[in-house]
LODOKOL-247799 format. One record per residue (C-alpha): residue in one letter; x, y, z. Coordinates in steps of 0.02 Angstrom, whole numbers, padded with zeros to 5 digits, always signed. Example, Ala and Ser with C-alpha at 12.3 -4.5 7.8 and 13.67 -1.06 7.14 Angstrom:
<nodes>
A+00615-00225+00390;S+00684-00053+00357;
</nodes>
This chain:
<nodes>
M-02771-03140+00247;G-02623-03054+00324;K-02521-03108+00163;K-02645-03046+00042;V-02650-02869+00123;L-02462-02870+00123;H-02454-02910-00076;I-02579-02757-00095;L-02499-02638+00007;L-02324-02658-00043;P-02349-02609-00218;L-02445-02454-00147;F-02305-02406-00036;L-02177-02405-00186;L-02280-02310-00292;I-02313-02174-00161;S-02126-02181-00135;I-02077-02157-00321;T-02208-02028-00344;H-02153-01935-00187;R-01961-01945-00260;S-02009-01880-00428;F-02094-01729-00346;A-01953-01703-00226;Q-01838-01689-00384;R-01957-01569-00486;A-01937-01383-00476;S-02078-01264-00413;V-02103-01090-00488;Q-02210-00946-00410;A-02230-00776-00501;S-02290-00605-00403;V-02280-00424-00446;Q-02264-00285-00328;P-02359-00163-00327;A-02499-00236-00420;E-02570-00080-00470;I-02464+00067-00556;Q-02501+00224-00656;I-02451+00253-00821;G-02266+00266-00846;E-02238+00198-00665;Q-02137+00035-00634;A-02168-00130-00547;L-02065-00281-00501;I-02115-00463-00563;N-02023-00587-00449;L-02004-00761-00522;K-01962-00880-00376;V-01895-01055-00409;I-01871-01182-00292;A-01774-01339-00352;P-01622-01457-00312;K-01458-01359-00299;D-01399-01480-00439;K-01532-01419-00562;T-01479-01290-00700;I-01615-01186-00701;Q-01658-01071-00858;F-01760-00911-00839;P-01862-00829-00979;V-01774-00686-01059;Y-01893-00555-01141;Q-01817-00435-01268;K-01963-00306-01253;E-02118-00360-01186;I-02194-00510-01078;I-02357-00488-01157;P-02412-00338-01277;G-02418-00181-01175;L-02313-00238-01035;E-02131-00174-01077;V-01982-00250-00992;L-01859-00110-00940;T-01720-00232-00868;M-01684-00399-00797;L-01593-00407-00630;P-01457-00539-00597;P-01546-00692-00485;D-01527-00708-00313;T-01483-00883-00251;V-01495-00960-00077;I-01451-01135-00046;E-01510-01231+00112;N-01514-01421+00138;N-01470-01459-00042;V-01622-01345-00090;A-01589-01196-00197;T-01711-01055-00197;M-01693-00930-00344;N-01768-00768-00374;F-01772-00675-00540;K-01834-00496-00542;Y-01905-00404-00701;V-01934-00219-00697;V-02089-00178-00811;T-02187-00028-00852;S-02337+00016-00966;F-02414+00160-01054;D-02591+00099-01080;S-02718+00095-00940;T-02791-00076-00928;L-02777-00239-00833;Y-02648-00342-00898;Y-02658-00525-00869;V-02498-00637-00882;P-02561-00829-00898;H-02387-00897-00845;M-02205-00872-00852;P-02105-01027-00914;V-01937-01100-00839;F-01827-01241-00909;D-01755-01348-00758;G-01638-01440-00876;T-01776-01581-00914;D-01944-01509-00921;T-02027-01340-00951;I-02118-01294-00793;Y-02240-01144-00794;S-02280-01024-00650;N-02451-00963-00583;S-02544-00828-00669;F-02550-00647-00611;G-02623-00465-00650;L-02548-00305-00657;K-02674-00151-00660;V-02618+00004-00750;T-02726+00170-00712;S-02726+00333-00788;P-02687+00495-00686;V-02847+00551-00592;L-02917+00718-00666;K-02984+00855-00570;D-03166+00907-00581;S-03118+01068-00667;T-03007+00976-00794;I-03145+00853-00845;A-03260+01000-00871;Y-03147+01084-00985;L-03116+00938-01077;E-03303+00913-01115;K-03308+01091-01176;M-03175+01061-01303;N-03264+00897-01349;T-03421+00980-01376;G-03347+01125-01470;Q-03383+01262-01340;T-03208+01323-01358;D-03071+01305-01489;S-02927+01362-01389;I-02829+01275-01261;D-02800+01344-01093;F-02670+01239-01011;K-02714+01329-00839;Q-02890+01255-00840;L-02821+01096-00902;Q-02697+01106-00745;L-02560+01045-00872;N-02401+01118-00805;D-02249+01143-00907;I-02087+01044-00882;K-02011+01112-00737;P-01823+01173-00772;V-01681+01062-00702;Q-01654+01100-00514;K-01484+01136-00437;P-01449+01004-00304;A-01447+01056-00125;F-01271+01109-00059;V-01174+00961+00039;W-01008+01018+00093;T-00957+00836+00093;D-00961+00841-00089;Y-00813+00962-00108;L-00699+00876+00003;W-00584+00845-00142;I-00554+01032-00159;L-00503+01034+00033;W-00376+00889-00019;I-00315+00992-00168;V-00281+01146-00058;L-00202+01057+00072;G-00073+00965-00052;L-00026+01130-00127;I+00006+01210+00039;L+00124+01057+00089;L+00200+01063-00087;L+00230+01256-00061;L+00302+01221+00108;L+00416+01091+00049;I+00483+01206-00098;G+00524+01323+00043;L+00606+01212+00147;V+00717+01167+00000;I+00749+01358-00041;V+00793+01384+00138;L+00918+01253+00154;V+01007+01293-00010;L+01029+01476+00038;R+01083+01401+00215;K+01208+01289+00119;K+01278+01442+00013;N+01298+01548+00172;K+01379+01401+00288;G+01439+01294+00150;Y+01358+01140+00229;F+01197+01078+00289;F+01288+01009+00430;I+01434+01011+00521;P+01556+00895+00450;P+01645+00771+00572;Q+01824+00842+00608;V+01960+00726+00532;L+02109+00704+00652;P+02287+00694+00572;P+02357+00526+00560;H+02485+00561+00694;V+02361+00614+00822;R+02247+00444+00795;A+02412+00354+00802;L+02453+00431+00961;Q+02274+00409+01027;E+02288+00214+00992;L+02449+00208+01079;D+02393+00286+01227;K+02245+00161+01244;L+02374+00027+01232;K+02481+00097+01356;A+02332+00107+01476;G+02277-00061+01455;K+02446-00123+01511;I+02399-00298+01428;W+02603-00355+01415;Q+02600-00354+01616;Q+02451-00479+01599;G+02568-00603+01503;R+02474-00556+01344;E+02642-00496+01250;K+02580-00576+01084;E+02431-00468+01075;F+02526-00328+01132;Y+02649-00331+00990;T+02507-00368+00859;R+02418-00213+00918;I+02566-00108+00918;T+02620-00159+00747;D+02459-00135+00685;I+02436+00047+00736;L+02598+00081+00656;R+02558+00005+00492;V+02391+00110+00483;Y+02492+00259+00527;M+02622+00218+00390;F+02483+00191+00266;E+02393+00364+00304;R+02556+00456+00324;Y+02660+00387+00172;R+02518+00308+00069;I+02618+00130+00072;N+02527-00027+00094;A+02617-00067+00252;M+02466-00192+00314;E+02517-00310+00171;M+02718-00283+00192;T+02839-00396+00290;S+02943-00304+00412;G+03103-00301+00290;E+02987-00221+00156;I+02930-00074+00273;L+03095-00048+00333;V+03160-00011+00157;E+03013+00111+00115;I+03043+00207+00285;R+03229+00227+00245;K+03177+00306+00067;R+03080+00432+00170;S+03166+00466+00315;E+03361+00509+00323;E+03364+00509+00510;D+03453+00364+00585;S+03346+00348+00747;V+03185+00341+00645;Y+03247+00192+00555;N+03325+00112+00731;N+03171+00138+00830;L+03069+00042+00693;V+03195-00096+00670;Q+03192-00124+00880;I+02995-00130+00868;L+02973-00243+00718;S+03111-00370+00770;V+03046-00395+00940;A+02874-00417+00867;D+02923-00538+00738;M+03016-00645+00878;V+02866-00644+00986;K+02732-00676+00854;F+02834-00812+00762;A+02968-00884+00877;K+02868-00876+01035;H+03008-00759+01113;K+02977-00696+01288;P+03041-00517+01293;Y+03093-00447+01454;M+02996-00304+01542;D+03113-00177+01478;E+03097-00226+01300;N+02907-00208+01308;D+02926-00024+01378;L+03062+00012+01249;S+02951-00054+01114;L+02815+00060+01169;M+02920+00219+01202;N+03009+00194+01024;A+02827+00182+00942;Y+02790+00354+01017;F+02966+00421+00956;F+02929+00350+00779;V+02763+00434+00764;N+02825+00599+00818;Q+02968+00609+00736;T+02881+00570+00554;R+02733+00664+00591;E+02674+00803+00473;P+02724+00979+00499;D+02599+01095+00570;P+02531+01201+00438;L+02583+01385+00431;P+02468+01513+00479;D+02394+01611+00326;K+02440+01791+00297;K+02291+01867+00397;E+02338+01750+00560;Q+02515+01798+00538;E+02470+01987+00545;K+02341+01964+00692;L+02490+01872+00784;K+02611+01995+00740;E+02494+02146+00813;E+02477+02048+00976;I+02673+02020+00985;D+02686+02212+00958;K+02550+02253+01090;E+02643+02144+01218;K+02797+02244+01187;
</nodes>
């Protein structure tokens, strides 16, 4: 008995499962309209709601002009889709209107799901005429019966089209004018600043005070003072001492005579200095410095303390003996100096 029941129920379960699966894969369509009643010329929104598996490709109906005669389609809005649990819910909206007062009945709206065409439920849209006042109806009755052959728009209460109204003033709509004004003010300020700076430059010569450029001998003497204050030759750093002292003199000779002393040997430097100075003391002082420096740097010579002091002293002598002469005062300064001397006398 149990086996017979099993043989009967098993096909039934399989049929129910297959039927349920096929229904689960089908799309459902529901149509609605809001509002359900409008006056002539007003607009209503038809919403076509489709629920289908997310893999389904749904094709909504496209109306060029009317859904049914008299019910015009103004525009079709893009679909709104929500997917949840592999089920897509799509809403496609149509904006419609009508200019005839009647009850429009839409039997269905077709949707194609890629396999079958599915039809929505039916719905209706009622379009009514404007409600006329009793006085308007009475005057229309007179016109229909021939009691008057003129048209009095005041009695019909049909008002003329109103002229275009100016929108209310909103100050935020004119913020762009404020930005333009501020931009012009900033531009004028910038132009004024440039003019002031140009005039100041003409009066003073520079927008800023240029840094003072010291003569070559002044900078060389300052570097020698720093070297003397460090006393590194007393710390066993003779090679560093002679490297620095020769570098100071080489830079000075480049700035003073424009000879490339940094790239020359000691012999080449002495030849150039002999061409530019006739005093033997200048040449001899430089010979002493360079000869001791070469022995310290290349022959690992250990100079005596007196040799270090002599080299530093000769460097001072060389710079002071070869320095550029001080410029003569101009005529105004000479006259001023002469007046001061005369006053003292």
